N, C-alpha and C positions, 0 to 999 in steps of 0.2 A: 616306622610305626603304623600302624593301622589302626580302623577304626575298632571298638567292642562291639558295633552290633551289625555290621555288615559286613564287615573284616577289610573292606577296600583300604587301599593304600590311601595317608592323608598329607595333602604339602606341608611344608617344612613349618609352615606358622600357624596350620589351621587350629579354627576354637573349634570349630563344629567338624562333622563328616561332610563331604560337598555331595556323596552320593545320597544319603539318607540323612540332612540335618541333623543326627546325635552328637552333641556335643562330648569333644575330646576329654578324655579324664583328667579330673583335676589334680594337679601337682603331676602329670607324664611329664616325659624328660620329652624336651622339645626343642629345637633350636631358636635360639630370639630373632622374632621376624625384622625383614632387611627393612628396617627404617631408617628415618633420617635423624638425628639429633634434634630439639627443638619443636617439631611437629608435632602436632596433637594426634592425638587418636581419632577416626572419624567420625563425627556426629551423625545423628539420627538420619534414617534416610527416608525417603518416600517410595515408595514401590505396592507394586499389585500381588496381592496376596488373597487368599482364600479362608475364610473364617470359619469353623465348626463349635458350633453350641450344641452340649448333649445332657437334657437334666433327666432324672430318676421321677416316674411318675407313683404319687398314692405315698411319698416319704412320709408325710405324718402318720397316716395310718399303718404304715413296717415299723417306725418307731415306737408306736402302742401295742404292737402284737409281739413286740421279741426284745428280751433283755439288753440292757445298754450295750455290754461286753458281745453280745453275739449281733448285734447290730453296727457296733463297728466294725466285726470281722468281715460282715457281707460289705458293708459300704469299702472297706478296703480291698477288699476279695474285688469289686466291681472297678473300684477306679485302678485295680494293677490290668486289669482284663478291658479297659478302653485304652487305658496309656500305652498297652502293648499292639494294638489295632493305628490309632493314630502314629506312633514311633514306626513301626513296621513300613508304612508308608512314609518316610521323612516326615511328618508334620510335628510340631512343637506343643505339649501343653503347656498353655501358658499360664493358666492358674486356674484352680479348683475351688468353688463357691458353692457352699453346704454338698449338695448330693450332685450338682452341676459338674461340668468340665467346660471350658473352651481350649481348644485348640488351633494352632495357625499352623498353613500349609506355606510356603513361601519367605519364611524365616528362619534363621539365618541365609538359607542358602536358596535360591531361587529355580525352578524346574520349571520346565515347556509344559506340565500337566498336573501344574499342582493343583487346578480344580478336579480334574479327573481323579488325582490321590485322593482329595478329601471326600470326594463319594465314595472310592471304594471304602475309605475308611469306617464310614455313615453304616454301610453296608455291611461290612464286617462286624463293628460295635454291634448291629442289629442280630447278626447269628451267632456271635460270644455271647449274647443274652438268651440266646435260645438254649445254647447250651448250659448256662449256668442257670436258667429259671430248671430246667432237669433236675439239676442237683440240688437246688432250693427245694423245690417239690418233692423229692423223694427224702431229704434230710428235716425239712421245716416244715414242708407243707403250704408253704406260699408262692408267689411270683412274684417279679417285679414289670413294670413295662421302662419307655425311654420312648421320648419325642428330640429332635434332631432340626437344627435349622443349618442349614448351609450358605453364604453369601462371597459373593469374588470381586475384589475392588479397591481402589488405592485406602493407604494407609500410611504413616508415621511410623518407623518400626526401630527398634534399637535391641539390642539382646545382651545379655547375662549370660554368660558360657558357665560359670561358677554356679549359680545359682540355677541352672538347666532352664531357662526361661525366656520366652520372646516377648518382647513387650511391643505393643502393637496398640495404636489407637484410631479412631477415626469411625466416620460413619459405616462404614461398612462393618466394623463388629456391631455398632448397636444396632443395624437390619439383623444380622445374622441371628441376634437373641430374638430378637421380637419374632424374627420365623420360626424359632425353634419354641418359641411361647405359643403361636397361633398351632401348631402343628398337635394330629391326634395320638394318642398312645402307639407306639410301635410305627409311626408317621415321620419321613425327612423331608421336610421341605425346602427349595432349592430358589435362589435368585435369580434372576435372566441373564445376569452376567455369566452366573456360576455352567448355566445351562448351555450357552454362549461359548464358554470359555473349555469344555470339559470334550465336547466335539460331537459327530454325528451319530456317537450307538449308545449315547443315554437316553433312555426310554422314561419319558414322563406321562403326567396327566395334569392338565390348567385346573387350578383352584378358586382362578378367578385373582383380578387386582384385592388387595388385603387392603386393611385401613389399619396400618401399623402405628402404635402410639410413637410419637415426636414426629410424624411424617406427614406431613400437610398433602401431599399427593398420596396417593393408592400406590399401591407396589407390587406388580405380577409376581408371581409366584405358581410353582409347580411341584405338585410330588411324585418324589422320584420313586420309580417302580423296578427299574433293572441297569445293570450297567453292562455293555455288551463286550464283548474279549479285544483286548489291545496287543498288538504285537510289535515291541517296544526293539529299538534297533539299536545295537552296540557302532558307537562314533569316536573318532576323534578328531584331534582339531589341532592343525599343524600352520608352519607358517604357508605363504602364497606363491606362485611365479606365474607371470603372463605367458598364456598360451592363447593358439588360435588367432584370429579375425585377421586372416591374409586377405581376404574380399576387401573389409572394409581399411585396413592397411594401405593396401591399393589404389582403394578409389581418391582416401588422403592423399596419399603420394599424388594420384594425377590428377585432381585439384589443386596441387599445389602448384605442378607442372603447367597446368594450364593457368596459373595467375602472374606467369611469368608474361602471359600473354594481355594480361588487363587483368582488372580488380576481379574477385569471384567472392563471393557470399552461400555459407553452408551454413544447412539447420542440419543439426543432428540430434534427431531422436531417442530417447529408450528409456524405458519402467527405470525407477530407484533398483539402484547395485548392477544392471546389466555391465556396468565398467563404461560408462562415457570416457570417463576426465579420464580412467586407466588408459584408452583405448588414445586417444588424444597426447595425452604423456608419452606413450611410448611411439608414436608419430614424430612426436617432435624430437624425441631421444635419436631417434634413427637419422629426421632431415637437419637437426643439430651437425652430421659429423660433414655437409658441403661448407660449413662455416657463414653462410650466407642469410639465415635464414636469423630473423630478429622477432622474439615473441612477445607477446604482452599479455595480460591474464588479467580480467576483472569478473566479479560474481554478484549476479542481482540477489539483491535479500527481501524476504517477505515481510518488512519491518521497513516504517519510514524516518528512520534518523539522517538518511542520507538524501541529497537531492537526486533528482528524477536519472540524471548522465551523468551519476557517480561510477556505475560500472565500466562505461565506454572511458572515459577516464581514468582508471587503474588501468585499463588494459593501454590505455597510449601513455601514459608515463614510462613506461620501462623501456618501450620503441624509442621514446625520443632520448632517454640516457643510454640507451646501447648504439642506436645508429652513430655510424662513423659521419662524421661531417662530410660535404657534399668536398667535387673535387675542387672546384673551386672557392669552397669556403663559404659560400651566399647565404644566408641565412632569412628564411623571410621575416621579417621582424615584427611586421603589419597582423601575419596570418599569426603569429606566435604569441602576439599580445592582446589578441582578439579570444583567443585560451587561455591564455594565464589568467586574465578579468573573469570569465567563467569556469569553463569545462576544466579547466587543469585546477582551479583554487576552491571552490565547491560543488562544481558537479549540475550547474544548473546550466539552463539556457540565458546567458547575460545578455546576447544579441539575438537579434530574430536565427530562428535554428538552421534555416538554408543559407546564411549567412556564416553560422559558426561551422556547419559541416563542410562549408565550399574552405572555409579556412582550415579547419584540420585536412582537408582531403590534400589541401594546398603544401602543407607541413607532412602529411605522409606520401607523397608525391616526390618530394626534393629526397627525404629519406632511403626510399626505394630507389633512389639513383645507384647507392653505394653498398645496398643490402633490401633483405627481400622481409617487408614487415608480415606480420603475423597476427591477428587480435581474436582472441580467444576469448568469449563471453559465455561465464559455463552459469547453471540455476538460471536458464533463456525462461523460464515455465514463470519466475517470480517478475520479469521484465515490465515494466510501467509502460503506458500506450506512449508516452513522448520517447522513450528509448526505443523503441521498436520502429517508429519513425525516424530518428536521428540516423538509426542504422540502414534504415532502407536510402536516405538522402544521402548518406555519408560517400553507400556504396557509387550510388547513380554519379555522385559529383566524382569519384576517382577514376570514373573510364578506363584507360588503358592503363592506369598503374598498374604495376606487379603487388599488389595487396589481398590478401588473403585475410579474410573474417568468415570465422567458427563461432556459430551461435551452439551453445549444448545449454539443451534440456528435458526434463520429461513431457511428455505428449501431455493433453488437456489443460496447461497453463495460457501463458501468451502466444498469441499465434504469431509463427513467424515472420519475418521481412516479407512482405508479398516476391520479393523477386527471389528469394532464397533458395537454393536450392536443397532438396530434398533428401537426407541420408536416416534413413530407420535402422537401429540396432539393437536387433533383438538379441534371443539368450543364447549361449552357445549350444551347439547340435550335443547329441548322445556323445561322439567321439572325441570331440573336444574337453566338455564336462570330465571324461574319463580319463582325459590326457592330465589335466588341470588336476585331479587328485590323484593319481600318478605322480605327479612333479611335488605333491604335498605332503604324502605318504613316503616316497621315496621306494614304493613296494609295487610295481606297474601290475594290475590286477589284482589288487588285494580287495579283500571282503568287505572290508569296513568303507571304502572310497564308494566300494558299487552301491551298495544300502542306500549310499548316499543321493545318488544320481539324480534319482525319482524326486526327492526330496527339495533339493535345490534347484527343480525347475529350470537348470540351464544359466541360472541368475548366479554371475561368477562371486560378486558379494558373498552371497547366502553361503556358497561354497567354501571362501576361505575363512569366514566366521565359524560356520561349523568344524573346521578341522585343526583351528587354530587354539594353540594351549594358551589359558588367561595367563599362568605362570610357566617359568620357565621348567621349573622343577615340577610340577604338577604331573600327576599319575594319569594315563589315559581316561574320561570319566566313563562311566558305565551309560546305556544307551539310554536309561530313562532320564536322563539329563539332557537331553537335545530339546533346545528350545524349537516351539516349529514356526516362527516367526524371525526377521531380520532386528527387529527389535527386543525379543526375547532373546535372541543369540548374542544380541551389543550388551543387555541388561548381566548378562549373566557374565560375560568377561569383564567390564568393569566391576563386578559386585566383588570378584575375586581375587582384587589387584590387592597389595599390602597397603597399608595404614598410610605411608608415603608417597606411594606412587597415584592413591585413591585421594588424597588431599591436594597433591598438585594439581591432578586433572578436574578437580572439583573448583579448582581457583581459577583455571584456565578455561572452564567453559562457560563463568562468567562472563570475563571481560570478551570474548568473541570466537567466532571460528579460527583468526590469527590472534596469534599472540606472541609478547617481547618476553623472553626468560626473567629479564633482570624486572621486569614489571611485575611476574608473576612470583621471584622471589620477594619481591619489596610487599606483595600483600601477604604470603606466606609467613612475612615476618610478624606480622601483626597478632600471629597467632602467640597463647602464651609460651613463653622457655624460650621463645625462635630470636633469632640474630639477624637481623636486617646487616647486609654487606654494604659496605662505606660506597660509597661513590667512585664509579672506575671500576668496582672489583668483582670478580667473575661472580657469578652465584653461587656458590659450594653446593648450596643445598638444592637446588633446583635440577642445575644439567645432568648430572647423574640419574636423577630418577629419568628424568626428560627420556634420556638415551635409553633408559628401561623400560621404558614406553613406547618409544619410537623402534623398538626392535619386535613388540609387540604389537607394531602398526595400528598404534592409537594414535600416534601425531608423527609428525615429521618437519624435519627443516623445509623452509620455505626456498632455502638457496645455501651455497656449498660456505658460504662465508661464516669465520667463525663468530659473528656476531648475529648471525641468520635469526631474525623469528620464526616460529613454529606456526603450523597449523594443526588440525583434528586433519585424520587420514580420510576420513568423511563427516559431510553436514550431520548424518544419522548419530554419528559416535557423539558428536557435541551437545544433540537435542537431547540423546539418552541418558548420556553426563547430569544433565541440567535438570531433565524431567525429575531425579532419583535426589538432588539436593532438597532439603527441608526448605519453607520458604523463611527462617529466622534465617538459617546460612544464605541463602539469596539475597535476601534483603541486605544483611552486613557485609558480603561483597560487592553488590552493584554501588552500595554506598560508597564504597574502598574504592571502585575501579570509577568512579566518576571523577575521581582528584588525580589517575594516572596521565602522565603526560600526553602518548598517544591518545584518548580520550579528548583529552582537551582540546589538541591540536588540529581533531577532528569535527570539533565548530560544538557549537552549543545546543545543535540536536542527539546528539552524542551524548553529552553530559546529561542534559534532560531526561533523555531517555533512559540513563541509568537509575537519575535521582528519584525520576518516575517510580521506576519497577521497585525501587525501594522501600519510597512509603507506602507503595498498593501493598506491597506482600506484607510488611508489619502493620497498616492497618485491618488485612483481612487474618493476624493472627490475635488481632483487639488487642495490639500495643498502640492506645493513642493517646499519646503522652508526648511532652516536648519537645523531645527530638523526633517524631513522626511528624507533628506539626512544622518542627524546621526545616526537613526534609520535604513534606508540602510542600512548603513558600517557594522554598528553592526550586525545586523542579515548576511549580506554576511558573516560576520570572523567568527561569532560563529555557523554557519551552515557547513561553510569550515572546522574549528577543529573540529565539528563532523562527518562531511565526512571523514575526515582523521582517525578519529578512528575508523571506521566502516570499514575502508579497513583493518588496521590494525589486525582487529578482524576478517577478512576474509568474512563478510557480506558484500558482492556486491551489492545485490539488494537494502539494505539501502542505501547503500555507495553513491550509484546510484541517489536516491532521494534527500539526504541531498545537495550532490556535485553541482547537476542542479540546485538546488534553491538558492545556493551558487554564481553562476555563471550566473544565470540569475539577480542577485540582485547587485551584483558585480559593482564598477564601473573600469574599464579596467585599469586604474592609481592606485585602491586601495594595497594596502599591503595582500600581500595571493591571489589577485584574479587570478594572473597568476599562482600560485602554485594549487589553484582549478583545474581551467580552466586542467592545464596539468595532474591533478588525476583524472579530470572528461573524460579524451582522454582517460588514463589508464585503466579504469575502464569498460568503454564499448566497448574498444578494447577485453579486458578478457572477456565482460559479450556477446562475438559475434557480436555486433554491430558495426562490424568493420569499414564500412564505416562511420559512426557521429563521431566514437573515433577516427580515422586518420584524419580527418576534423579539431578537434578540437585541435588535435597535431600542425597541421600546421599553426593551427592561432596563437599557442605561438612562434610556429619559425617564422613566416612575423612577429609577431607584434615587437618582440624580446625584449622587454623593458627591461627583465631579464637574462642575461646571463645563471646563473645557469640554470632558466627553459627551456629558449631554449635549451641548449644544453641536458640537457634529454630528452625532444621532440623530436629533430634530432634521437637521439640514439633511442626512442622506436619507432619511423617511419624507420628508416635503416633496425630495426627487420621484419617489416611489410614488408618493401621490397626487394624482393629475387633480384632484381640486385644492390640495393645498396652493396657500400663499406663501410659494417660493419663496418672493422676494422680501416679504414680511419677514420671513424666517431666517433668509441671509441678512437681511443688516440686522435683524435679533444677536444675531451671532456673533456678528463682524467684531462689535466692542467686545466681546469678551475673550474672541481669539486673539484682538489686538493688547489686550492688559494683560495678558498671559505670557506674549512674546511667541505664538502659536501660527509663523510663518503656511505650514501646512493648510490650520484653518482658514488664515486670510486668504490665502489661494481658493479655495474650496468658495467661500462665503464672493468673494467678487467676483467669481466665475459666474455662480448664481444670478447676481446682480447683473451679470453682462448678460447672458442669457435673456433673462425678466424683459429686458431693452430690446433683444432680439426680437421677445414673444410682441413686443408692440410697435415691432418697425420700424425703429428707432438703432442702425446698424453703426452709424459714425458712433453714434455715443457706447455704443455696445463694446464697437474695437477697443476705446479707449480703456473702458472698465477692464477689459479682457487680457489688454496688456499688462496691465496693473497686475492683475492675477497670475499669470504668466513670470513677470519678475519675483513673485512672493513664493510660486513653486519653484524656478530656478534657484532660488536662493537659500532654499530649504532641500534642493534634494530631493525634491518629491516629484518621481516620474508621473506616478497616473495621473495627479493635477496639472502637470506640464503639459501631459498627452491630450487632454481635457479641453483645458486653455487654449491649446493650436487648433485643435478640430474645432472651436468655438468661433476662432479668429478664421478657419474657413470659412466654415458657412456665414459669417457674414461678408466674407469676401465673394459669395456664389451670391447671396440675395442682395448685399448692400448696392449701395453705388458705385463702388469701384468698379469701373469700367473693364471687361473681359479679360484682355491681354496684360494688362496692369495687373489686376488680382490673381491671374496665371505664376505671372513671375514673381512677386509677393510668395505665394503660396508657394512654388520652387527653393524659392530662398531661404524660408522657414524651414523647408525640410532638410536643408542641407546644412541649416545651423543648430538645428533641433535631432534631427531624423536618426542620425548615425549612433547604430545599436543600441535604438530605442525602439522597439516593434510597436508600441504602443504609439507611435508617436506615429509611426509609419499608416498602421490605419486609420488614425482619425485625419489626418491631412491629404493621404490619396484620396479619401472619400468626396471630401467636394473640390479639388483638383481635378476627379472625374468628370465632375460634373462642367467644371468650366471649361474643360477642354471641349465638352458635346456642345457646347454653345458656343464656342467659336470653330465648329465644324469639324473637328478632327477626334472622330469617335475612334480609330484604332487608338491614339493615344488613350483616350480614356476606357476603354475597357484595357490597355496594358496598367492605368493606374489602378481600375479597381482587383484586376488581376493581382496585384502586389499584397492590395489590401488584404485581400479572402487570404492570401498565401500567409501571411505573416497573422492574421487571425486565427487562423489554423493552430498554432500554436502556444496561442495564450489562455485557451480556454473560458472567452469569455461568453456566456451565456446567450447575450443581445447582440452579438454580431450574427446569427442567425437570424436575428431581425430586420436591423439596417443594412446591411449588406445586401441582400435581395431590395429593399427601397430605393438604395442607389443604382442596383443596376437597373430598376425599373424604371427611373429617371433617364438616365442613360439612352434607356436602351428607347425610350415611349420619343424622346427628341430625334432621335433618328427614324422615327416615322412607324416603328414597328411596335404599336399598340395591344395587338392580341399576347405576345409573349411579354410585354411587362405586365398586362393586368395578369397572366401566371405566376411572375415572380413576386405581383403583390397580393396577390391569395396565398403562397407561400408562407409570405412574410408574415402576415395576418394570422395564421395558423400556430406559428410560434410565441407570436405576441401575446397571443389567447393563451400557451401553457404557460408563459412567464408572468402574465398579470399585468404585462406594461401596456394598461389602458390608454396614455396619452401617446404614443405610438398607433395606436388601432384607427383611433380619430384622424391621424394625417394618412393612414393607407385609406380610409375610407373616401376621403376628400378625393384623395387622388386617382381613386380607383372609379369614383363617380365620375368625375371628369373625361376619364378614358372612355367608359362607356357610353356618356354622352355624345361625346366627339366621334363613337362609333356608330350612333344612332341607336343602342339601346337604352331607348329612353325609364321603361317599365324598369329596369334591371338597377338602371343609376337610381331613381329615385328611391328604392329598398335599400340600395347600399349607403346610402346618405342618413339614414336613417340613426345609425349610433352618434354621428355627427350632430346631427339636428336634436340630438338630444342631452348632448353634452352640458353640463353645467357651466364653465367657462372656457371660454377660447382662446387664443392666442388672435393677435390684429389678424395678421397672416390668414389664420385658420376662417375668421370672421368673416376676411372678403372675400375668400376663396366660398364659405360657404353661400353667403349670400349671391353672389354669380351666379352658380350653379341653382340655387333658389326660382333666379329670374328665368333662366332657361328654361328648366323644366314649367314652371309657370306657363310662359310663352309657347312650348310645345305642347300645353294641354288648353291653351286657348284664353287665359287666366293675364289678359293683356295689362289690364291695370297693375296688378298685383306683381306683375313680371317687372315692369319700369321701375315701381317703389322697391324692390330687391335691389335690381340692377344700380338703381341712384343710390341705394344705400352701399351699395358695392364700392364704386366710384368715389364717396364721399369718405369714406373709413381709409382706404386706401391713401388718400391724398395726406391723411395724417401722417404717413410713413415716410420714411427715405427710399425705400425697396423700389428702382425702375421696373422691377419684374410685377412687383404685387400690380402698382398704378398700370402698367401692361397688362396684366391679364382681366383688372378688374373694367379697363376700357374696354377689350376684346370680348367679353362677358357682354358687357351693353351694346358693342355693337351688334350682335350676334341678334340680341333680344330685339333691337330695334330695325333690323333688316326683317326677322319673322315676322313683324308687329306692320312692314309695309310702309316703313320711313324709311328709304333709302337714305336720302342725304343726311339724316344724322348719323345714320350707321354709318358712311361714310367719312364724319368726322371725326365719330369716337376710332374707327380704323385705323385714322391718321394720327390720333392720338397714341393710339398701343403701341404704331410703329414704332414715333419716335422715343416713346420709352422704352422699347425693345433697341433701337440703332443706339441710341445712349449705351445702354448695358455693352451693349455689343452682342445681344444674342441672335445669333443668326438665323437658326431656325424661329424664332418669334417672328423676325422681320418677315421670313417668307409667309409665317399665316397670316399675317396683316395683311401683305401684298397682298395673296389670293384673296381675301375677304373683300379687296379693294379693286379685284379685277387687274389688277400693275403687274409687268412683268417680274420674275420673282428670283432671276439672276443675278441682279444686282445686289451689290455689298451693301452693310449698313452704312448709313452717315457717316459714322466716327471711323475713320483707318484705323488700322492698327499701329500708326505713327504716331497718330492725334493722340490715340488711348496712352500710348506709352509716356510721353510727354505729358 
């Protein structure tokens, strides 16, 4: 059967000619389409089209000048001329409205040059009108005029072959109509997308942005002047084979061989379609001949419905499953346990990243004794920063283990791991492209293939898609069917599938890049008239279709097993198929996909992602009904639950995304909505987005619908506000938490009460309150609160009366009891432990503890780590006598605290900086630096003592003796209210220096001895030396309290 208009051969199931778009003749003898019983015809699709509007000018005057029968004859002849020009270029007249016509280019069949065809038709209409006007003028003494508007964009399209109509709707149609209305007689106005799509040979002049009815913003418009010549190419599409890439295959083989001697890390980069995945697959196929390589592959994604390390987990699982057991049968249960609880469970760093990577390296190294593991990480351009760091750490940990890691991605995305060996994949050269074309056509040197080489630009996927037929029985497409880009090529292939194939592809693209045929069959069974397969049965309606799609290189099985899942042959195939679905179809299928076993097994983030898309798509269609409301509520709940899980896993970036989406979807009075809002506020504060986080927390307090959540928010806000009465807020919140049985809230409130006692210098009382907070946190399984309570206990061990040696022992015992697998605990305890070690003159151990804290903090994404870590480093450095270095660290910390709005930390930094400057003799700088602390509204007791002592020293340096003594006495008296020997020693030492500078040596000596006693009681070795230096005594003698005495 051939087309009646262009005489091209028609596919067996064609309803329209694929060359010119002319509907097949109604009633013509055609074979029945290769469909599957029970599957519906395709729904309306979203696609890019070009719309042409043409209206007659002066039709009212014409109707008054002509007899009705003559007018009808003229009008019908004019409609015929317009239709002929439109249909000759493959367009479809959609409707005739009065004396106007609307035509569509791109329905039912997409062409690469639909925009150009529309412009050619517009110019043809104008030329046909000139010829028609010559006839009218000779016969009737009149002329008619037209104006034309053309616009390109997305529409929802359907088709009715029997009515010879293409049914389209969307803003693109409206803009085309408005452009036509703004055109003058004889003018053709086109939109900006039409100008871009039609190519460089279009000649236009800009008419300026136009104010079009119904459009809020002005629309750029152009007057069409001419269209340059085009030379369409005659092309065919066939199946594809692997050719070339000898150098790249050899390089991969060399790296695999090098991996025998130790781990190797490669980064294979190339533009989309250059054949990266195909190259790696070919190399794997050849390397598998040795029987020793065991491959695992994972793919990074551009959306956040999985943990940050999920691609690595996906690559590791098959290696662990396929690797033969070691010769002695030994399994590293501890390492596997670490991986099973985090990485292999949900792709999150459940333990410190370095610990996880060490465990993974140990497991892979053991597997490498009997095989050669290869980890492939595809689509690396979407790799999150945590994955980049994890791969780098894993590679460094693997050392001599014969493991090869290959990261495959496009340039311009995520950076490769710093240690990765770069391998760039360029397009095929001219000779290789020609060889590939010869493989595809089976006729070396064929002209059709030769003309494709320039257009394909060495991109194998472009060349493959250009030559691959969309249907096994389809004839060669004419040259004007060649789409210019890969997306257009894939769209043309997908659009030409028969109904059953298209329906299955449409379902699969919603499920994901990889899909289970059984699950696709069950989704297909929801269509009217379809029958769902019974449990355990083969899905007969899907597997034959998948086999046909496989032959057309649209999908492929993941493995060779009879129950193998399938995947799309390329990510762009899935993207193009998904983009062409109507919003209604996407909404229906996302809702159905949320209940699939594979999706529910993937966790709340995956389920919530499908539910979220379903409700958003329905809302975009204006379907704000009970069903949409229910979907929205379910999505908000599930995403909120997933966000809470991510917080517990310390994956704050993922938690921010999940909780943000939950809050956006949730109704204010929905169960769990306020909790999600509060958690989101806390997460954003922790990430350094303080203003956003506090604004959300204030919303929770203002709305106050849930007392427990409001209490949590008030407490979190009080922590951020240095002027807030934190202890009062905590005391008010505690009974609310107790009444609700909220152990997390109780832990938080008691933590703040303990910290309030710390601020008054009552560390023994604080310790008792903090232990109660710790107990509640442990009982609730609240890891952040556990870490915070332990960190506060560490601060009291540092500043309180507990001797240094005993404090170090207790700190380490707490680390042993609570630190395993809890990086936040490692951070909060190692910092005060480092100071205690520095007080005991163990600087090497102190810096090691700080390095461990910094390593753990780097993987937690806590913004405040940039403040407190430099402060602790400065403290340890100053205790070692390196004051200039300590000042630099404090300046860094202050800059970060200012950026985060951490006012309380800035006061402490100012006091410490002022003291170091005074010790350096930089009096004027010290006075200026202490101004922020002097202006603070409320200071902790320790800060009050510190500030008074420093003010005394500044006054003494300025010769204001009476003021200096009064401030020094104030410092000593206030310190006496504290149980902190460090605070009492510091106040006494400041008073001794003031007295010495004022010429009272005996009184200065007495104060220095008191300072020495307090330092000695604590076991503060650097402090003892400072006091003895002031006394003029030998400084090499240890403090009075020996290690043995302190331990007892």
